[in-house]
Structures are given as C-alpha cells and as structure tokens.
C-alpha positions, 0 to 999 in steps of 0.5 A, a space after each residue: 655902671 655895674 658888672 652883673 655876670 661874666 663868662 670866660 672860656 680858654 682865657 690864659 690858664 682859665 678853662 671855663 669860668 661863669 659867675 654872677 658878681 656882687 654889685 659892691 665887693 668881689 674878692 679873689 684869693 689865691 696863691 701866685 700863679 693860680 690865675 688872679 691877674 688873668 681873671 681880672 685881665 679877662 673881666 676888663 678885656 672888653 673895656 677896649 677890646 684888647 688886654 690892658 696889659 698890652 698882650 697880643 691877642 694870641 697870647 691870651 688864648 689857653 695854650 691847648 685851645 684854638 679860640 678864647 671867649 669873653 662875655 660880660 653882662 652889665 647895666 648902666 647908671 640908668 639900669 639899662 642892661 648891656 652885653 659884650 662878647 668877644 671871640 678871639 681865635 688863634 688864627 684869623 680876626 676876632 669877633 666883637 659883639 654888642 647886645 648880640 650884634 656884631 661891631 666892626 671896630 673896637 671903638 664901638 665898645 668904648 663907654 659900655 665897660 669902664 674900668 680903672 686898674 690898681 696893680 703893682 705897675 700902676 702904683 709906680 706910675 709916677 716913677 715909671 717911664 714916660 710911656 707908662 704915663 702916656 698910656 695912663 692919659 690915653 686910657 682915661 681919654 679913650 674910655 670917655 670918648 670914642 672919637 679920641 680912641 679912634 684918632 689914637 688908633 689912626 695915629 698909631 697906624 700912621 706912625 707905624 707906617 712912617 717909621 717903617 718907611 724911615 727905617 727902609 728908605 729914610 736915607 734915600 734922596 727921594 724920601 722927602 716927598 713921601 715923608 711929607 705925606 706921612 707927616 700930614 697924616 700924623 698932623 691930622 690924627 695927632 693934633 686932636 690928641 694933643 688938644 684933648 690931652 691939654 684940655 684934660 690936664 687942669 681937671 686931672 691935676 685938680 682931682 689928683 691934687 685933692 686925692 693926694 691931700 687926702 692921702 698925705 695931708 702934710 705932703 705938699 702940693 701936687 701938680 701936672 704939666 705936659 711937655 710935648 715935642 710939637 711946641 716949646 710953649 703950650 698951645 691949645 687951639 687946634 690950628 695952632 697945634 697943627 701949625 706948630 706940629 708941621 714946623 717941628 716936623 720940618 725942622 727935625 726931618 733931617 734928624 728923623 731920617 738919620 735916626 730912622 724913626 719919628 722924633 715929633 708927635 704925641 707919642 713922645 709927649 711927657 706927663 710930668 708930675 711935680 710935688 712941691 714944684 719939683 719932679 716927684 720921680 727924681 726928688 720924691 721918696 718911695 712913699 710920696 711916689 706911691 701916694 701920688 700914683 694912687 692919687 693919679 688913679 683916683 683922679 682917673 676914676 673921677 675924670 672917667 665918671 665926669 666924662 661918661 656919667 658912669 662910675 667905673 668898676 675898680 680892680 685891685 690886683 695885689 697892690 696892698 703889699 705896697 701900702 701900710 695898713 692905714 693907707 690900705 684901709 683908707 683906700 678900700 673904704 674910700 673906693 667902696 663908697 663910690 665903685 664896684 670893687 674887684 680885689 685879687 690878693 694872695 694875703 688874707 690880711 689884705 682883705 680881712 674885714 672887707 668880707 663883712 661889708 655888705 654884699 661882699 662875695 669871696 672866691 678861692 682861685 686855684 689852677 684857673 678855677 673858682 670856688 666861692 667861700 662864705 668865710 675866710 677860714 677855708 681860704 686861709 687853710 688853702 693859702 697856708 698849705 
C-alpha cells in the first residue's frame, strides 16, 4: 500500500495542505509547535476514521473553522487506486467516503489505509500502562480485520451502557436482571475479541522476539503473554471463553455492584512483555524497554502485512532523541527497505543522510504550512533561527 497524495483543510493548526508524496521517504522538518505531529495525525486519520491520538473529532477542527476535511489518494499492492475522504463538522455527524461513495460505518474504511506509528509514547510501550498495550493489540487486529473492529466498537458501546447502569442503579436490589442482560452483551461481543488476541499472540511474540534480537543481539529472549480477568487459565475456543466469561461475571457481580463499574472483560486484559522470563516493565533497563517497544512496533508492521498482504506506511514522529545514532540508522534502514516512510523531526541530525536516499522528499513546516526544499541547508537555517 502507498499513499500518493494528501489534502487537509482546517485540521488542527493546518489551514490548507495539498501535497503529492514520495513512495519511499517523506521528511517533515520543523520546530516544536509548528504542526508536524498534527500533519501525521491528519495523514493517518482515515486508517480507522478517527484520531490515532484518541482525540475527539471536535478537537481536530481548526479553532476558527466549523468543519475539517481530510482526503487521501493511494494505491494497494496490486496498483489499484483508492480514495478516502472525511468531512468532520463541529456540529453534527462526520461523513466518510470510499472512492466517492458514502460509507455508513468507520469499519468500512478498514484495510485500505494501513499505518504504523512510532512516536514518543510508543517508544515507551512496554513500560506504559496496560491500557496502552491493549490499544496496541486492538489496533493491530483492527487494521487486519473489519470484523474485529466491528466487534470492538460493539463491545465498547455495551461496556459503556453497563457502566452507566452500574453507576446509577448498581446498588438497587432490582438491578440483577438488568445486569444479566448487559453481561450477555459483553459475552457476545467480548469473547471473539479475547479469542482473536489469543490467536495473534504466538505470531506476534515470534516477530517481536526476532526484531528484538536484531536490535539487541545479546539482550536475551523476549516473550509475550496475556493475562485476562475472564479465566485463570488460558482458554482459546470460543465456547470455552464464553463459559469462563459468564462464570467470572457471575462470581464478581457483587463486587461490580459495589465498585459501580465493570471488572471483567477484555477491557481489562493485560499484555505482559517479559525479557529473560521477567517482566521488562519492572526489571528491564530504560534501553531494554525502549528496544522492546520498538521490536513490538516492528512486529505490528509485520503482522499487519501478513493479515492484509499490504505493507503499512510507517510514521516516525520525533522518536530519534530516544535512540542512539547507531540504533537510529539501523531502524531507518530496516524500515526503508520495506515501507513507505513519513518522518517528522525538529533536528536535522535525525535525518541527515536520509535525504540522499532514492526518492526522498523534504518539507519545512512552519505555522501549519509546508515548503518543499531540495537540500537541508535552508531547513538548517530555519531551525537555527
């Protein structure tokens, strides 16, 4: 998969952006606060029809505008073109289009635009909160499967409704029957999520372990596991997951009513990352956690490719200050051989040499606008002044 051209209008601080992009390397240079991250956010918006940063739609609209537009033209691995568009109003419902035709659901976009992000938060993936790693799993599976994404959205809606009920009526004596209804909804939509996560665990672990070994040859063995509130022991068959889910919900229902929120389900799964058979978030050094996080993202790119037969574009957003020069160059070259790259940075040294690679294009971003440059000298003067 390749991005070919991009149009953004009133997206955060970006007024109007129209550009054709390189099929290999695209470099965006700018000081902090000029719009580099906003640009990458806009480029990736149509992967799932929402901000990958978790922002509300109204927050992506330029402060003095009433509507934001995003348009992407690309082509798949068979060289077949596609076009994705979004119109996001401050009031009312956003409109999504695929090849000029309106699509009613965000899940209809899945699989057309595949993107993997490397940003400062992702570089701390292994040491961050369990919720961060759940989002990592959900994104990996959603990009590869419309059905997973639909189940995930349905589960989140059912969970939100159950939590609202628990908050307002959980202590009432008559709440048990109503809770059983919501619990059946969680089981219906949540069990396939757990099964899919269990199924992807082994190939994800294999790919991450290989990547970690390449990044840290003497670093030891990386392994993955999933801890779930649904069962004390691993369950993989759908009917077994449903049975275990139901039993856990029944067992913990008194605690849920007391806590006023749901305590059981895939929203509380925990992806554990171990190095040398010990939790890396607790026992790993800063460098080991950083390398393991990058290995997980490389594995994510590989798994998306295996699921979709499309190489995702890779976005590198100001991550090189987290890496030494040797690992920076190794990561850039490894990714360049496989993926279309979009690199945003405030430091010339982070990309020095990349601009000489074949089919590289470079832009300066200033106050939400882009200016293309054919060498780094002009960019250096801007960044230093």
